[in-house]
C-alpha positions, 0 to 999 in steps of 0.5 A: 594743450588745454586738458580738455583737448584730449577729448578730441582725440577720443572714438565718437562724433559728439565726446564732452567733459567738464570740470568743477570745483565746489562753486562752478563749472571751470573748464568744458569742452566738445558738445555739453548739450548733446544728450548721452546715455549715461549708462552705469553712471546712473547708479550714482543718481540711484544710490543717492536717491535712497540716500535722500530716502534714507535721511528722510526716514522712508527706508533704513539702510540696514533693513532687510532688502534683495536676498535672505540676510542682505540689507538696502546697504549690501545692495548698494555696495555690491555686497548682496551676493546678487549677480550682474544680470538685469532679469532673474537675478541669480545669488552667487554668494552670501551678503557680505562675503563677495563684490559681485559687481550688480545691474540687479542689485540697482534695480532693485533699489529702484523698485523700493525707492519707487515704493517708499517714494510713492510714485515711479522712481523716474519721477522720484529722481526728477523731484529730488535730484534733477528738479532740486539741481537744475538738471532739466535735460536729464531723465530717466528713460530706463532702469535703475541701473543704467536708464538716465540720459542727458548732457555733460552740463546736467552731469557736472551739476550732479558732479559738483554736489558730490563736492558740497552737498546740499540734498544731503548731509556732509556726513551721509555723503561721507558714510557714502564714500567711505568703504562699505565691508572692507576686504571684500574681494572682486571683479571691477568690470574691465579693469579686472580682479582686485584684493581688496575690490574697496566700493561705497554706497553707490560709489567705487572707491580708487584707494589702492587699485590699479589699474584703474580708470582714473588717473595715477595722480588722482588721490586715492580718496577719489570716487565716482562711477564709469558707464559702459556708454563711454561715461564717467564721472570722478571726485577727487576731493584732495584736488578739489575737483569733480570731472565729467566726462560722456561720449556715447562710444561703447567702454573698451580698450580705448577708454581704459588707455585714454581716461587715465591720462586725460584724467592726470592732465586734469588734476596737473592743469586744474588741481588746487 
């Protein structure tokens, strides 16, 4: 049974998924042109926008941003101490002490990107990421932490960029997908407390986390993000694959059960 057929047993009317290698999409299933909310998968796009601005010299990852003592690097890696809340951010810890997953941190980054890019955040992302990658059906229609809406056919283009970057250097992507502030403990939403709860600059890192939303056969180097709209993107460099899925169904126990098995099927069928 083809791995992607698993999605037809998931809840929702328009699930879609795709797998790509560094060259092209190699498999897809479901309503791949249906525009779903990406929820927190949006954070990967926001992080990429910040990384582009850094490479262009419009900002420095180690400049102050957020609460006192925090930097852009802290915000990207959920190590700024800022709490989850979207409005009126509350500082829960000093920077660099805990991994506190934070929408508020990413909304601060979106505001910063708009200032340094000299245009609204949605336009900045469209011009710097969506248009160059041909993601013509995707837009930011909300916050920098969760506001992207678009189809799997576009999300898989972004996933392919993460396998073979063209908009930033390979060296910058390697830094972004390595552990930032190693050894920090924290909660992985939906999967409990991990010590350490490793994160890169925008990218959640599988490493040795268990349980995890990717598969048991995904390499420890796997990175990506999932969202509360039943969305995910992972990149497994060792398998030479990236996989995306959008469902429009809120994340819950169904996803925690289904996604690891699905991911194992994808690696078994398409892995290098």
